[in-house]
C-alpha positions in Angstrom: -33.6 -45.7 8.9 -30.6 -46.1 6.6 -32.1 -43.6 4.2 -32.3 -41.1 7.0 -28.7 -41.7 8.1 -27.5 -41.2 4.5 -29.5 -38.0 4.3 -28.0 -36.7 7.6 -24.5 -37.6 6.4 -25.1 -35.9 3.1 -26.2 -32.7 4.9 -23.2 -32.9 7.2 -20.8 -33.2 4.2 -22.6 -30.4 2.4 -22.1 -28.0 5.3 -18.4 -29.0 5.7 -17.8 -28.3 2.0 -19.8 -25.1 2.1 -17.8 -23.9 5.1 -14.6 -24.7 3.3 -15.8 -22.9 0.2 -16.9 -19.9 2.3 -13.4 -19.7 3.9 -11.7 -19.6 0.5 -14.1 -17.0 -0.7 -13.7 -15.0 2.5 -10.1 -15.1 3.6 -9.2 -12.9 6.5 -7.6 -9.6 5.3 -4.9 -7.8 7.3 -3.4 -4.6 5.8 -0.2 -3.6 7.7 0.3 0.1 6.9 3.6 1.4 7.9 4.4 5.2 8.1 7.2 6.9 6.2 8.8 3.6 5.2 10.8 3.8 1.9 11.1 1.2 -0.8 14.7 0.4 0.2 14.0 0.3 4.0 13.3 -3.5 4.1 15.8 -6.4 3.8 14.4 -7.9 0.6 14.7 -4.6 -1.1 18.3 -4.0 -0.1 18.3 -2.4 3.3 21.8 -1.9 4.8 22.4 -1.4 8.5 19.1 -2.9 9.7 17.5 -6.4 9.5 13.8 -7.1 8.8 13.5 -10.9 9.2 9.8 -11.0 9.7 9.0 -8.8 6.6 11.6 -10.9 4.6 9.8 -14.1 5.8 6.5 -12.6 4.6 8.1 -12.0 1.2 9.6 -15.5 1.1 6.1 -16.9 1.0 4.3 -14.2 -1.0 4.6 -11.6 -3.8 7.1 -8.7 -3.6 5.9 -5.9 -5.8 8.4 -3.6 -7.3 6.1 -1.0 -8.8 3.2 -0.6 -6.3 2.2 2.8 -5.1 0.5 4.9 -2.5 -1.7 7.5 -4.2 0.1 10.4 -2.5 3.4 11.4 -1.1 1.9 12.3 2.3 -0.1 10.4 4.9 -3.7 11.7 5.1 -4.3 11.7 1.4 -2.9 8.1 1.0 -5.0 6.8 3.9 -8.1 8.5 2.5 -7.6 7.0 -1.0 -7.0 3.5 0.3 -10.2 3.5 2.4 -12.5 5.2 0.0 -11.2 4.2 -3.5 -11.2 7.9 -4.4 -8.3 10.2 -5.1 -7.6 12.6 -2.2 -7.7 15.7 -4.4 -11.4 15.2 -5.0 -12.0 16.0 -1.3 -9.0 18.4 -0.8 -7.6 15.8 1.6 -4.3 17.1 3.0 -2.2 16.6 6.2 -4.6 17.3 9.1 -4.1 18.9 12.5 -4.9 16.7 15.5 -8.2 18.5 16.1 -9.5 18.4 12.5 -13.0 17.0 11.8 -13.5 13.7 10.1 -12.5 14.2 6.5 -14.4 11.2 5.1 -18.1 11.6 4.2 -20.1 9.2 6.3 -22.5 8.8 3.4 -19.7 7.5 1.2 -19.1 3.8 1.2 -15.7 2.7 2.3 -13.5 -0.4 2.1 -14.7 -1.6 5.5 -18.3 -0.9 4.6 -18.0 -3.1 1.5 -16.3 -5.9 3.5 -19.0 -5.7 6.2 -21.6 -6.3 3.4 -19.6 -9.5 2.6 -19.8 -10.7 6.2 -16.6 -9.4 7.6 -15.9 -8.0 11.1 -13.8 -4.9 10.7 -11.2 -3.2 12.9 -8.6 -0.4 12.8 -5.7 -0.3 15.2 -3.1 2.5 15.2 -2.5 5.8 13.5 -5.7 7.3 12.1 -5.0 10.9 11.0 -8.2 11.2 9.0 -9.9 13.6 11.5 -12.3 12.9 14.3 -15.6 14.6 15.3 -17.4 17.4 13.7 -14.9 20.3 14.2 -15.9 21.0 17.7 -14.4 17.9 19.3 -15.0 17.3 23.0 -12.2 14.8 23.9 -14.0 14.1 27.2 -16.9 12.2 25.7 -17.5 9.8 22.8 -15.9 11.4 19.7 -18.0 11.1 16.6 -18.2 10.8 13.7 -15.2 8.5 13.6 -14.2 5.0 12.5 -17.6 3.5 13.4 -19.4 5.9 11.1 -17.2 4.9 8.2 -17.4 1.1 8.6 -15.2 -0.1 11.4 -16.7 -2.3 14.1 -13.8 -1.7 16.4 -11.1 1.0 16.7 -8.1 1.7 18.8 -6.5 4.9 17.7 -3.7 7.3 17.8 -6.0 10.2 16.8 -3.6 11.9 14.5 0.2 11.3 14.7 2.8 10.9 17.4 4.0 14.5 16.8 0.5 16.0 17.4 -1.7 16.5 20.4 -3.8 15.0 22.0 -1.3 12.3 23.0 -3.9 9.8 24.1 -5.4 6.6 22.8 -9.0 6.3 21.8 -10.8 2.9 22.0 -14.1 2.8 20.2 -13.9 6.6 20.0 -13.5 7.3 23.8 -10.2 8.3 25.4 -8.7 5.5 27.4 -7.9 6.1 31.1 -9.3 9.6 31.3 -10.0 11.1 34.7 -13.2 13.1 34.4 -11.8 15.5 36.9 -8.9 16.3 34.6 -10.6 17.1 31.3 -8.7 17.4 28.0 -8.5 20.7 26.2 -6.7 21.0 22.8 -5.9 24.1 20.9 -3.9 24.4 17.6 -4.1 28.2 17.2 -3.6 29.7 20.6 -1.2 28.7 23.4 -3.0 27.6 26.5 -2.0 27.2 30.1 -1.4 23.5 30.1 1.5 21.3 29.4 4.9 23.1 29.2 5.9 24.4 25.8 9.1 23.0 24.1 10.4 26.3 22.9 10.2 27.7 26.4 11.6 24.6 28.2 14.2 22.9 26.0 15.6 21.3 29.1 12.6 19.0 29.2 13.1 17.4 25.8 14.5 14.0 24.9 14.9 15.2 21.3 15.2 18.7 20.1 12.8 19.7 17.3 12.2 22.4 14.8 9.9 25.3 15.7 6.7 23.7 14.3 7.2 20.8 16.8 8.0 22.9 19.9 4.5 23.3 21.4 3.1 21.0 24.2 5.6 18.7 25.9 4.4 15.2 27.0 6.7 12.3 27.9 9.7 14.5 27.1 8.6 15.1 23.5 7.4 18.4 22.2 4.5 18.2 19.7 2.5 20.3 17.3 -0.4 22.0 19.1 -1.2 22.9 22.7 -2.9 20.6 25.3 -4.1 20.7 28.8 -5.4 17.9 31.1 -5.8 14.2 30.6 -2.6 13.4 32.5 -3.8 9.9 33.4 -4.5 9.1 29.8 -1.2 10.2 28.2 0.6 7.6 26.2 4.3 6.7 26.7 6.0 6.8 23.3 8.3 3.9 24.1 5.3 1.6 24.8 3.3 2.5 21.7 4.4 -0.5 19.5 3.6 -3.0 22.3 0.2 -1.4 23.0 -0.9 -1.3 19.3 0.4 -4.9 18.6 -1.5 -6.2 21.6 -4.7 -4.5 20.5 -4.3 -5.9 17.0 -3.8 -9.4 18.2 -6.7 -9.1 20.6 -8.9 -8.2 17.7 -7.7 -11.2 15.8 -8.2 -13.5 18.7 -11.8 -12.2 19.3 -12.8 -12.5 15.7 -11.0 -15.8 14.9 -14.3 -17.6 14.2 -15.4 -14.9 11.6 -13.9 -13.5 8.5 -12.2 -10.3 9.6 -10.5 -7.2 8.1 -7.9 -5.5 10.2 -6.3 -2.2 9.2 -3.1 -2.3 11.3 -1.8 1.2 10.9 1.6 1.4 12.7 3.0 4.7 13.9 6.6 3.6 13.2 8.7 4.8 11.5 7.2 8.3 11.7 8.9 11.0 13.8 9.3 11.3 16.7 11.2 8.0 16.4 11.4 6.8 20.0 12.6 3.2 20.1 11.8 1.0 23.1 14.9 -0.1 25.0 14.4 -3.6 23.5 15.3 -2.1 20.1 17.9 0.6 20.9 21.0 -0.1 18.8 19.2 -2.8 16.8 20.6 -1.0 13.8 23.7 1.0 12.8 21.5 4.0 11.9 20.4 5.4 15.2 16.7 5.9 16.1 15.4 5.7 12.5 17.0 2.3 11.9 16.0 1.1 15.4 12.3 1.8 14.8 12.5 -0.1 11.5 13.6 -3.1 13.6 10.8 -2.3 16.1 8.3 -2.1 13.3 9.5 -5.5 11.9 8.9 -7.0 15.4 5.3 -5.8 15.3 4.8 -7.4 12.0 6.3 -10.7 13.3 4.0 -10.7 16.3 0.9 -10.5 14.1 2.2 -13.2 11.9 2.9 -15.4 15.0 -0.7 -14.8 16.3 -2.2 -15.9 13.0 0.0 -19.0 13.0 -0.9 -19.8 16.6 -4.6 -19.6 15.9 -4.3 -21.7 12.7 -5.4 -18.7 10.6 -2.3 -18.0 8.6 -3.1 -20.3 5.7 -6.2 -18.4 4.7 -5.3 -14.9 5.7 -4.2 -12.3 3.2 -1.5 -10.0 4.6 -0.8 -6.8 2.6 2.3 -5.1 3.9 2.9 -1.6 2.6 3.5 2.1 3.5 1.7 5.4 3.2 4.4 7.5 1.6 8.1 7.7 0.9 10.9 7.9 3.3 12.1 11.1 5.1 15.2 11.5 7.2 14.8 14.9 8.7 11.1 15.7 9.4 11.1 17.8 12.5 13.1 16.1 15.2 16.9 16.0 15.7 17.7 12.3 15.7 20.7 12.4 13.3 19.0 10.2 10.7 20.9 12.0 7.8 24.2 11.8 9.6 23.8 8.1 10.4 22.2 6.7 7.3 25.6 5.4 6.0 25.4 3.3 2.8 21.7 2.6 3.3 19.4 4.0 0.6 15.9 4.5 2.1 14.3 5.0 -1.3 16.3 2.2 -3.0 17.2 3.2 -6.6 14.5 5.9 -6.9 14.6 9.6 -6.7 12.6 11.6 -4.2 11.1 11.1 -0.7 8.0 12.0 1.3 6.5 15.2 0.0 8.0 14.6 -3.5 6.4 13.9 -6.8 9.4 11.8 -7.9 9.0 8.0 -7.7 10.2 7.5 -4.2 7.3 9.7 -2.9 4.7 7.0 -3.7 6.6 3.8 -4.8 6.1 1.7 -1.7 7.6 -1.5 -0.4 4.6 -3.8 -0.9 4.3 -7.5 -0.1 1.2 -9.7 -0.4 1.0 -13.1 1.3 -1.8 -15.6 1.1 -0.5 -19.1 1.7 -3.8 -20.8 0.6 -3.4 -19.4 -2.9 0.2 -18.3 -3.3 2.4 -21.3 -3.1 5.8 -19.9 -4.0 7.6 -16.6 -3.7 7.3 -14.2 -6.6 8.4 -10.8 -7.7 5.9 -8.7 -9.7 6.5 -5.6 -11.7 2.8 -4.9 -12.1 1.9 -1.2 -11.9 -0.5 -1.0 -9.0 -2.1 1.7 -6.7 -3.5 1.4 -3.2 -6.7 3.1 -4.5 -7.4 -0.1 -6.3 -7.6 -2.3 -3.2 -11.3 -1.4 -2.8 -12.4 -2.7 -6.3 -9.9 -5.6 -6.2 -11.0 -6.9 -2.8 -14.6 -6.4 -3.8 -14.0 -8.7 -6.7 -12.4 -11.2 -4.3 -15.4 -11.3 -1.9 -17.9 -11.1 -4.7 -19.3 -7.7 -3.7 -20.5 -5.2 -6.4 -19.0 -1.8 -6.5 -22.1 0.3 -6.4 -22.6 3.4 -8.5 -20.7 6.4 -7.2 -18.7 4.2 -4.8 -14.9 4.1 -5.1 -14.8 6.3 -8.3 -11.1 5.9 -8.9 -10.7 2.2 -7.9 -10.0 -0.4 -10.6 -10.2 -4.1 -10.2 -6.7 -5.6 -10.6 -7.2 -8.6 -8.4 -5.3 -10.9 -10.7 -2.3 -8.7 -10.6 -2.5 -8.4 -6.8 -2.6 -12.2 -6.6 0.4 -12.6 -9.0 -1.6 -14.2 -11.9 -0.7 -11.4 -14.3 1.6 -8.3 -14.4 -1.0 -6.5 -16.5 -2.5 -3.9 -14.3 -2.9 -0.1 -14.5 -2.5 1.7 -17.8 -2.3 5.0 -16.0 -1.4 5.7 -12.4 -1.8 9.1 -10.6 0.7 10.4 -8.1 -0.3 13.2 -5.8 2.3 15.5 -4.1 2.3 19.3 -4.3 1.9 18.8 -8.0 0.8 15.7 -10.0 2.7 12.9 -11.5 1.3 10.4 -14.0 2.6 7.0 -14.9 1.9 5.2 -18.2 4.0 2.0 -18.4 7.6 3.1 -17.8 6.8 6.7 -18.8 6.6 9.2 -16.0 5.1 12.7 -16.6 5.2 15.5 -14.0 2.9 18.5 -14.3 4.7 21.8 -14.4 4.1 24.5 -11.8 3.7 28.2 -12.3 6.7 28.7 -10.0 9.6 26.4 -9.2 10.2 28.1 -5.8 10.3 25.6 -3.0 8.7 26.6 0.3 11.1 27.0 3.1 9.4 24.3 5.2 10.3 21.8 2.4 13.8 23.2 2.0 14.4 22.7 5.7 13.5 19.0 5.3 16.2 18.5 2.6 13.6 17.3 0.2 13.5 17.8 -3.6 9.7 18.0 -4.3 10.1 17.9 -8.0 8.9 21.4 -8.8 9.6 22.8 -12.3 8.1 25.3 -14.6 8.9 22.9 -17.4 7.1 19.7 -18.3 9.1 16.7 -17.0 9.1 13.3 -18.8 11.2 10.4 -17.8 11.7 6.9 -19.1 11.9 4.8 -15.9 13.0 1.7 -17.7 16.2 3.3 -18.7 16.3 6.1 -16.1 14.8 4.9 -12.8 16.4 7.7 -10.9 14.6 10.3 -13.1 17.8 12.1 -13.9 17.2 13.0 -17.6 14.2 15.0 -18.7 13.3 13.9 -22.2 10.0 15.7 -22.8 11.3 17.6 -25.8 12.2 14.4 -27.6 8.7 12.8 -27.1 6.0 15.4 -27.7 3.4 12.7 -28.6 3.9 11.0 -25.2 3.6 14.3 -23.4 0.4 15.2 -25.3 -1.2 11.8 -24.5 -0.3 12.0 -20.8 -1.4 15.6 -20.5 -4.8 14.7 -22.0 -5.2 11.8 -19.6 -4.2 13.9 -16.5 -6.7 16.6 -17.5 -9.4 13.9 -17.7 -8.6 12.5 -14.3 -8.5 16.0 -12.7 -11.9 16.8 -14.1 
């Protein structure tokens, strides 16, 4: 009898230890992906005029990276690369219209696919902007292919961006709250008889906009594209952060007994910047600063949910952004006039749409209390494209042949165990940048003429007919082009860029 009792006790202890081991091998993973947030837009990186206490708290218990990058200076390419481990140029990934088909190949394994193989439940909440459907999207039925076909068990989406129609949420690829007697029609090429058009009815607008954004008006905001129907399903911009945060926390609550991966893709601080009344005048910078505070609140609510469920200790939170900051991107909210002494890009040159450093150098914080016991700052050169291979290493999943072709395993750098990471790092904008240590190379263009649409956004995209080479260690603002003094560095970097682009 005693032998049997000892055997049962041994089995019980084995399962307790096995369960503990499995939790350490399979921490929950939450990527909080902010939109258009610059390196200097958070408190720990020097923000002025707005406070980000929740993000700062995350950094106080984790690693604040000073040289971590999105792969591109615009949103669709960065999201594509993060989820596929492949550079966006390989699939001509560019900013998509709201009715574009899914840009990701459903036969291509993705980050959520890989994590599902490791036993994770996977969810995406928030801005998608990777296309939906097959190019003939019927918004009045299940839209596919979509997140489910590329590895997500659950999805709650803004289909494209807040400045594009359709302005409705989709949950598990169906429009929420749709009246079948009021079907949705979307058109990006021809004006249709539907919602009023901003350029014809400026009296309806909460914020005036440039001509690109003066199409269909819903909730007092004019968007890109034309829309008809779906009135009962329309979102209210001021409620978006609350809706998305609730859906993210509901997913966490539902999956608390399983290892889970949540891609929480916030709309803030993308234009139109419409702060809820709770956050109006939360900053000294007008709407842009107010939605930074609003975004920080969303981060705090997710952190609080993890704490309340006892999940915070063994949850990896990666906080970052999809591209650099932009003050004037289509709507008149006086961001340039009210920015004051605040430097959205920190010490770096450039912005969204720019090949200079600020276009891709992102505020990036990683927290994992079970493994990271003290706050750190890391100068490791890292790219979001590497999250695929790095997390695969963490959860002991092989990166199969032809999967994630550009992703490198730098798990030790992501966990603060080393600052040795990428030797070369590609930056995609409307030309290419390449990092090698502190060297920064920018590929010349045939013409340095800047398109009017970029000029109108007060952006310096970095175009030049000359090679550009900068030493970021001594010149982080990329002020002095020194390519003539270092032909051997230029030759090495040109050769490497040609290899990547092939």
